[in-house]
Biotite code that builds the C-alpha atoms (Angstrom):
import biotite.structure as struc

atoms = struc.array([
    struc.Atom([19.343, 0.597, 5.516], chain_id="A", res_id=1, res_name="MET", atom_name="CA", element="C"),
    struc.Atom([20.271, 2.203, 2.370], chain_id="A", res_id=2, res_name="LYS", atom_name="CA", element="C"),
    struc.Atom([22.039, -0.925, 1.196], chain_id="A", res_id=3, res_name="ARG", atom_name="CA", element="C"),
    struc.Atom([19.005, -2.967, 1.557], chain_id="A", res_id=4, res_name="LEU", atom_name="CA", element="C"),
    struc.Atom([17.151, -0.700, 0.047], chain_id="A", res_id=5, res_name="GLY", atom_name="CA", element="C"),
    struc.Atom([19.261, -0.820, -3.211], chain_id="A", res_id=6, res_name="ASN", atom_name="CA", element="C"),
    struc.Atom([19.385, -4.528, -2.965], chain_id="A", res_id=7, res_name="LEU", atom_name="CA", element="C"),
    struc.Atom([15.813, -4.597, -3.159], chain_id="A", res_id=8, res_name="ILE", atom_name="CA", element="C"),
    struc.Atom([15.631, -2.632, -6.057], chain_id="A", res_id=9, res_name="ARG", atom_name="CA", element="C"),
    struc.Atom([18.076, -4.131, -8.146], chain_id="A", res_id=10, res_name="TRP", atom_name="CA", element="C"),
    struc.Atom([16.403, -7.496, -7.368], chain_id="A", res_id=11, res_name="THR", atom_name="CA", element="C"),
    struc.Atom([13.527, -6.233, -8.923], chain_id="A", res_id=12, res_name="GLY", atom_name="CA", element="C"),
    struc.Atom([15.126, -4.964, -11.727], chain_id="A", res_id=13, res_name="VAL", atom_name="CA", element="C"),
    struc.Atom([17.286, -8.227, -12.316], chain_id="A", res_id=14, res_name="ALA", atom_name="CA", element="C"),
    struc.Atom([13.703, -10.177, -12.412], chain_id="A", res_id=15, res_name="LEU", atom_name="CA", element="C"),
    struc.Atom([11.981, -7.478, -14.833], chain_id="A", res_id=16, res_name="VAL", atom_name="CA", element="C"),
    struc.Atom([14.807, -8.405, -17.256], chain_id="A", res_id=17, res_name="VAL", atom_name="CA", element="C"),
    struc.Atom([14.846, -11.704, -16.729], chain_id="A", res_id=18, res_name="TRP", atom_name="CA", element="C"),
    struc.Atom([11.466, -12.059, -17.005], chain_id="A", res_id=19, res_name="ALA", atom_name="CA", element="C"),
    struc.Atom([11.412, -10.023, -20.557], chain_id="A", res_id=20, res_name="LEU", atom_name="CA", element="C"),
    struc.Atom([14.566, -11.955, -21.882], chain_id="A", res_id=21, res_name="TYR", atom_name="CA", element="C"),
    struc.Atom([12.696, -15.224, -21.079], chain_id="A", res_id=22, res_name="ARG", atom_name="CA", element="C"),
    struc.Atom([9.596, -13.806, -23.535], chain_id="A", res_id=23, res_name="GLU", atom_name="CA", element="C"),
    struc.Atom([11.922, -12.005, -26.116], chain_id="A", res_id=24, res_name="LEU", atom_name="CA", element="C"),
    struc.Atom([13.844, -15.210, -26.482], chain_id="A", res_id=25, res_name="SER", atom_name="CA", element="C"),
    struc.Atom([10.869, -17.151, -27.688], chain_id="A", res_id=26, res_name="LYS", atom_name="CA", element="C"),
    struc.Atom([9.702, -16.975, -31.332], chain_id="A", res_id=27, res_name="PRO", atom_name="CA", element="C"),
    struc.Atom([7.019, -14.066, -31.474], chain_id="A", res_id=28, res_name="PRO", atom_name="CA", element="C"),
    struc.Atom([4.077, -16.339, -32.291], chain_id="A", res_id=29, res_name="GLU", atom_name="CA", element="C"),
    struc.Atom([5.255, -18.273, -28.740], chain_id="A", res_id=30, res_name="GLU", atom_name="CA", element="C"),
    struc.Atom([5.193, -15.319, -26.684], chain_id="A", res_id=31, res_name="ARG", atom_name="CA", element="C"),
    struc.Atom([2.694, -15.303, -23.672], chain_id="A", res_id=32, res_name="THR", atom_name="CA", element="C"),
    struc.Atom([3.912, -12.141, -21.631], chain_id="A", res_id=33, res_name="TRP", atom_name="CA", element="C"),
    struc.Atom([2.949, -13.958, -18.651], chain_id="A", res_id=34, res_name="HIS", atom_name="CA", element="C"),
    struc.Atom([4.429, -17.183, -16.638], chain_id="A", res_id=35, res_name="GLY", atom_name="CA", element="C"),
    struc.Atom([6.575, -17.661, -13.421], chain_id="A", res_id=36, res_name="LYS", atom_name="CA", element="C"),
    struc.Atom([10.262, -17.595, -12.956], chain_id="A", res_id=37, res_name="LEU", atom_name="CA", element="C"),
    struc.Atom([12.313, -20.161, -11.100], chain_id="A", res_id=38, res_name="ALA", atom_name="CA", element="C"),
    struc.Atom([8.415, -21.951, -11.238], chain_id="A", res_id=39, res_name="GLY", atom_name="CA", element="C"),
    struc.Atom([7.196, -19.645, -8.389], chain_id="A", res_id=40, res_name="PHE", atom_name="CA", element="C"),
    struc.Atom([7.936, -15.854, -9.216], chain_id="A", res_id=41, res_name="ILE", atom_name="CA", element="C"),
    struc.Atom([4.789, -15.031, -11.259], chain_id="A", res_id=42, res_name="PRO", atom_name="CA", element="C"),
    struc.Atom([5.053, -11.998, -13.955], chain_id="A", res_id=43, res_name="TYR", atom_name="CA", element="C"),
    struc.Atom([2.515, -10.368, -16.277], chain_id="A", res_id=44, res_name="ASP", atom_name="CA", element="C"),
    struc.Atom([3.265, -7.907, -18.710], chain_id="A", res_id=45, res_name="PHE", atom_name="CA", element="C"),
    struc.Atom([-0.359, -8.096, -20.488], chain_id="A", res_id=46, res_name="ARG", atom_name="CA", element="C"),
    struc.Atom([-2.360, -5.025, -19.975], chain_id="A", res_id=47, res_name="VAL", atom_name="CA", element="C"),
    struc.Atom([-4.580, -5.746, -16.763], chain_id="A", res_id=48, res_name="PRO", atom_name="CA", element="C"),
    struc.Atom([-8.559, -5.381, -16.807], chain_id="A", res_id=49, res_name="THR", atom_name="CA", element="C"),
    struc.Atom([-10.250, -3.704, -14.092], chain_id="A", res_id=50, res_name="LEU", atom_name="CA", element="C"),
    struc.Atom([-11.565, -7.080, -12.825], chain_id="A", res_id=51, res_name="GLU", atom_name="CA", element="C"),
    struc.Atom([-7.843, -8.519, -12.158], chain_id="A", res_id=52, res_name="GLN", atom_name="CA", element="C"),
    struc.Atom([-7.182, -5.389, -10.807], chain_id="A", res_id=53, res_name="LEU", atom_name="CA", element="C"),
    struc.Atom([-9.758, -5.530, -8.503], chain_id="A", res_id=54, res_name="ARG", atom_name="CA", element="C"),
    struc.Atom([-9.526, -9.375, -7.824], chain_id="A", res_id=55, res_name="ALA", atom_name="CA", element="C"),
    struc.Atom([-5.737, -8.792, -7.117], chain_id="A", res_id=56, res_name="ALA", atom_name="CA", element="C"),
    struc.Atom([-5.587, -5.811, -4.999], chain_id="A", res_id=57, res_name="TYR", atom_name="CA", element="C"),
    struc.Atom([-9.302, -5.408, -3.350], chain_id="A", res_id=58, res_name="TRP", atom_name="CA", element="C"),
    struc.Atom([-11.049, -8.829, -2.899], chain_id="A", res_id=59, res_name="ASN", atom_name="CA", element="C"),
    struc.Atom([-12.818, -8.775, 0.379], chain_id="A", res_id=60, res_name="PRO", atom_name="CA", element="C"),
    struc.Atom([-14.318, -11.919, -0.063], chain_id="A", res_id=61, res_name="GLU", atom_name="CA", element="C"),
    struc.Atom([-11.009, -13.558, -0.438], chain_id="A", res_id=62, res_name="GLY", atom_name="CA", element="C"),
    struc.Atom([-9.047, -14.621, 2.666], chain_id="A", res_id=63, res_name="ASN", atom_name="CA", element="C"),
    struc.Atom([-5.728, -14.935, 1.000], chain_id="A", res_id=64, res_name="TYR", atom_name="CA", element="C"),
    struc.Atom([-2.955, -12.166, 1.490], chain_id="A", res_id=65, res_name="LEU", atom_name="CA", element="C"),
    struc.Atom([-1.146, -12.542, -1.575], chain_id="A", res_id=66, res_name="PHE", atom_name="CA", element="C"),
    struc.Atom([-2.073, -12.464, -5.171], chain_id="A", res_id=67, res_name="SER", atom_name="CA", element="C"),
    struc.Atom([-0.038, -12.740, -8.438], chain_id="A", res_id=68, res_name="ASP", atom_name="CA", element="C"),
    struc.Atom([0.719, -9.400, -9.502], chain_id="A", res_id=69, res_name="ARG", atom_name="CA", element="C"),
    struc.Atom([-1.452, -8.138, -12.567], chain_id="A", res_id=70, res_name="VAL", atom_name="CA", element="C"),
    struc.Atom([1.279, -6.175, -14.060], chain_id="A", res_id=71, res_name="LEU", atom_name="CA", element="C"),
    struc.Atom([5.061, -6.460, -13.601], chain_id="A", res_id=72, res_name="GLY", atom_name="CA", element="C"),
    struc.Atom([6.685, -9.237, -11.585], chain_id="A", res_id=73, res_name="VAL", atom_name="CA", element="C"),
    struc.Atom([6.075, -10.435, -8.219], chain_id="A", res_id=74, res_name="GLY", atom_name="CA", element="C"),
    struc.Atom([2.860, -10.749, -6.196], chain_id="A", res_id=75, res_name="TRP", atom_name="CA", element="C"),
    struc.Atom([-0.072, -8.250, -5.192], chain_id="A", res_id=76, res_name="GLY", atom_name="CA", element="C"),
    struc.Atom([-1.606, -7.592, -1.803], chain_id="A", res_id=77, res_name="ILE", atom_name="CA", element="C"),
    struc.Atom([-5.276, -8.333, -1.076], chain_id="A", res_id=78, res_name="ASN", atom_name="CA", element="C"),
    struc.Atom([-5.556, -4.944, 0.774], chain_id="A", res_id=79, res_name="LEU", atom_name="CA", element="C"),
    struc.Atom([-9.065, -5.855, 2.666], chain_id="A", res_id=80, res_name="PRO", atom_name="CA", element="C"),
    struc.Atom([-7.143, -9.000, 3.841], chain_id="A", res_id=81, res_name="GLU", atom_name="CA", element="C"),
    struc.Atom([-4.131, -7.122, 5.036], chain_id="A", res_id=82, res_name="LEU", atom_name="CA", element="C"),
    struc.Atom([-6.408, -4.703, 6.839], chain_id="A", res_id=83, res_name="TRP", atom_name="CA", element="C"),
    struc.Atom([-8.130, -7.706, 8.561], chain_id="A", res_id=84, res_name="ARG", atom_name="CA", element="C"),
    struc.Atom([-4.743, -9.111, 9.898], chain_id="A", res_id=85, res_name="ARG", atom_name="CA", element="C"),
    struc.Atom([-3.518, -6.121, 11.095], chain_id="A", res_id=86, res_name="LEU", atom_name="CA", element="C"),
    struc.Atom([-6.704, -5.080, 12.927], chain_id="A", res_id=87, res_name="ARG", atom_name="CA", element="C"),
    struc.Atom([-6.702, -8.818, 14.169], chain_id="A", res_id=88, res_name="ASP", atom_name="CA", element="C"),
    struc.Atom([-3.142, -8.307, 15.619], chain_id="A", res_id=89, res_name="ARG", atom_name="CA", element="C"),
    struc.Atom([-3.701, -5.006, 17.065], chain_id="A", res_id=90, res_name="VAL", atom_name="CA", element="C"),
    struc.Atom([-6.715, -6.265, 19.027], chain_id="A", res_id=91, res_name="GLN", atom_name="CA", element="C"),
    struc.Atom([-4.946, -9.358, 20.092], chain_id="A", res_id=92, res_name="GLU", atom_name="CA", element="C"),
    struc.Atom([-2.094, -7.289, 21.349], chain_id="A", res_id=93, res_name="MET", atom_name="CA", element="C"),
    struc.Atom([-4.753, -4.606, 23.351], chain_id="A", res_id=94, res_name="GLN", atom_name="CA", element="C"),
    struc.Atom([-6.427, -7.254, 25.134], chain_id="A", res_id=95, res_name="SER", atom_name="CA", element="C"),
    struc.Atom([-2.809, -9.208, 25.813], chain_id="A", res_id=96, res_name="GLY", atom_name="CA", element="C"),
    struc.Atom([-2.002, -5.726, 27.313], chain_id="A", res_id=97, res_name="ALA", atom_name="CA", element="C"),
    struc.Atom([-5.177, -5.289, 29.337], chain_id="A", res_id=98, res_name="ARG", atom_name="CA", element="C"),
    struc.Atom([-4.594, -8.846, 30.908], chain_id="A", res_id=99, res_name="ARG", atom_name="CA", element="C"),
    struc.Atom([-1.342, -7.738, 32.128], chain_id="A", res_id=100, res_name="ALA", atom_name="CA", element="C"),
    struc.Atom([-2.813, -5.023, 34.058], chain_id="A", res_id=101, res_name="GLU", atom_name="CA", element="C"),
])
């Protein structure tokens, strides 16, 4: 398990370094400090607004689980949607256990 944790940690570090290298290799006037690595891994090093944080991590009206992270590399998790999905799975398991009795 320790090896998996180290692999995840080093992969995260490598992605941050890659994103920073990508931005710093551009001329200063072309640097946006956000984009996608390998065409699908989002990164953003701009200072987020409160609204961006809320939209990424706390959007009860949104039915999406993952959103672009507002600071760093990777994806954010819409916590209300995660809670809904977990609650639904627990209810399914409980109703399945009742039927089996």
